[in-house]
Each structure stands twice: as structure tokens, then as C-alpha cells.
C-alpha positions, 0 to 999 in steps of 0.5 A: 719356123720349122725346118724341113731338113731338121724334120728329115734328119730327126726322122732318119735318126729315128729309123736308124735307132729303130733299126739298131734296136730291132737288130739287137733284139734279133741278135740276142734271141738268135744267140739264145736260140742257138745256145738252146739247141746246142745245149740240148744236143750236148745234154742228149749226147753227154753222160756216163753212157756216151752215145754218138750223135749219129746214134742219137739222131737215129734213136730220135727218128724212131730207129731202135738198134740198142734198147738200152740207149733208146731208154737212156735218151727217151726215158731219162735224158729228154724228160730231164732236158725239157723239165730243166728248160720249162722250169728254168724259164718259169723260175726266171719269169717268176723273178721278173714278175716279183721284180716288177711287183717290188720295183727292185732288181734283187727281188726273187722267189729264192731271196724272198723265201717263197721257194723255201716256203713252198719246199716246206709245205711240200715236204710236210705233205709228202711225209704225211701222204706217204704214210697213208697212201702209196703215191703223191700226185704231181697236181697235189705237189703243185697245190702244196707248193703254191700254198707254201709260196702264198704263205711266204708271200703273205708274210712278205706283204704284211712285213712290207707295210711296216718296213718301207726299206727294200733292203730290210724287206729282202733281209726279212725274206731271207730270214723267212727262207732260213726258217722254212728250210730249218723246218723242212730239215727238221721234218725230213729227220723224222721221215721213213728211211726209204723216203729220206734220200729222195726228200733230201735230194729233192730239198737241195734242188735237182732235175733228176728223176723226171718223166714225161708225165712231169713234162706234160703237167709242167707244160700245161701249168707253165704254158698257161701262166706264160700266156697270161703274163705275155697278154699282160705286157701292156699293163706291166709296161705301164706299171713299170712307169709308176702306179699313177701312170698305170692308173691313168692308163686304165690299169686296175692296180689292185687286180693287177698286183694280185695277178702278179702275186698269183702268177709268180707264186704259181710259177715258183710253186711249179718249179719247187714241186718238181725240182726243189728250190733253185737259187739265184736264177730268178734274179740273175737271168732277168738282169742279164736279159734286160742288159743284153736287150738294153730295154725293159719293154715287157713284150720283148723281155718276157719271152727273152727272160723265159728263153734265157732261164731255160738256157741257164738252167739247162747249162747248169744242169749239164755242169751239175751232171758232168763236172764231177761225173759220176757224182752229181752236184745239186743244181742250186750249187751250180746256179749259185756259183754263176748267179751270186756274183751277178747279184753282187755286181747288181748291188754294187752298181745300185749302191754306186748309182745311189751315191751319184 
């Protein structure tokens, strides 16, 4: 016989858990949003040329008292800040899609060699084009990076048919990355002296030299990809439960997997085209966001991962600029320092879980 008190208790417990879950989501997003705006202020205000907060606000409102400070903020710092946010979110989202595709939390565009493949093709195309043309458009860079990322991803997929062990597959991806990086360094050696400095700096990963044209293009490319990924939240959630469950829910597995590959490759390609390869963001940030939210629901995780990636890269870029100012570190140096320990902890936890 059904007890009304038991039903009422279960209903109350459900509502309490639901309230706690929503409160956690709100708190995590509030912290990320607060960090986002705080880091924007720090990035604008901090640099080799110090500009006070009142002067920054005055310049942002359109009042120009100092032409030099105006140019520093509007032509140097703001484009760089926005690119760090957009590309950081894109890289983190790409990592989330790859982790969903391979069902492994350690999969990411840098670990699997996708970023290195994109870097190799972009470097080759830049050297060839710059010998015959004066410029190399942003869309051409993204297309070249996408081609390189698809070549690396294609090789990974071929290897995955033979190597069933995910650990071995990740090692294969790492080896692909080393090979692509070696080819890139070899090609850069034969570039013109005027191009070597820019190519070398770009190949190490950096947000410097960004402009509003780059921001506009990245907003278009990344914005479209983000919208498509968000609309795929329900199929992604079903796929996380297993292919059989996803098929029973009406998901076309073949089309879905191709979509994941294309979207993750475009996002990684856009990042590599503008900023070069950036390590560990695509692995560490999705893990941290899911751990903070205590859920894997795509409809919540997708915006959280994007915002988390933006905050992570903006903070890393600030540290890269200011840690040894006026010298500037490569962005991958900073992201590796913070991201690599997180990956090691993830691997240790996974190993411990397998033993249990």
C-alpha cells in the first residue's frame, strides 16, 4: 500500500536536491562571470604602460585626452583580450567535444596532435603564399588550419580502428604532434629572415598582435560553432549514455560523430590559425567545469566550458604578459604550468578508479 507520507517526503527531497543543484549552477556561473569581468579590467589596466582605471573608463566612454593611451587600449589591449576570451572558449569547447567523441577525459586537440597538424599546414601555406603574395588572409589561415586538423584527426581515426586501447591511442596522437611540430620547425628554418620571427612566435602560441578584423572573423566562426554545439545538447547527452542508448533515442550516430569531428576541428583550427597551438586548455578546463558543476549535462556544461576557457586563457595571457615584464612568455608555457598538473591528477584518479 502506498504511503502518502513517503511520497510527500520523496517529493520534498527531490525539490531540495533540485534547488541545491540550481543554486550550485548559479554560483559557478556567477563566479566565472565575476572572474571574467575582473580579468578584463586587470588586462586593460595592466601593462608596461600603466593606465589608471578612471582614464580607462574615460577612454572607453569615447573621451580622448591622450592619443597614445587611446591607441594602446583600443588597438592593442582590447582586441587581444577579446581574442583570448573567444579562442580560449573555443579551445575548451573543442576539448569537450573530443572527450565526448572518444569517451575519455584526457582527449584534447593538443594531446591528440590536432593542433600540431593545424600548425604545420598553416606554416607551410604561410611560407608558400608570402613568397608570391603580400598577405595571407584570416579565412585562408583558418581553412589551412582546418585542413591540417582534419589530416591529424583522420590519422587518429584510422589508428583507432586498430588500437582499441585509449592510452595507446593518446600516445599515437602525441607522436603525431611531435612529428608535425618537427616538420613545422624544419620548414620555418628555410623561411625568409623577415618571416622567421613572426612564424616562430606564432608557432609557440601567443595572443599578441591581434586586431579587430581578427576579432570579427573569430566571432563569426566560433559563434556559429558554439550555437550549433549548444543546439546539439540533447544528442550529446544521449551519446554520453552510450551509442545504443543514443540510437534508441533517435540519434543518427554516423552523422552525429561526423558533426563532432567537424565542429571540434573547426574550433581547434580557428584557435591555431590566430594564436598558434595552445596546450592543455582543452583538457583541463572541461574537467574543472564539470567538477565544479557536479554534472555532465551538456546544456549546462557547454556554456560553462566556454566561459571557463575564456577566463582560463585571459588569466594565462595576463600572467604571460606581466610575470617577467617587459619580457613576454609564450601562452602555452603558462597554460602548461597550470594545466599539466590537472591532467596528471585526472590520470591518477582514473587509475585509482580502475583498481577499485
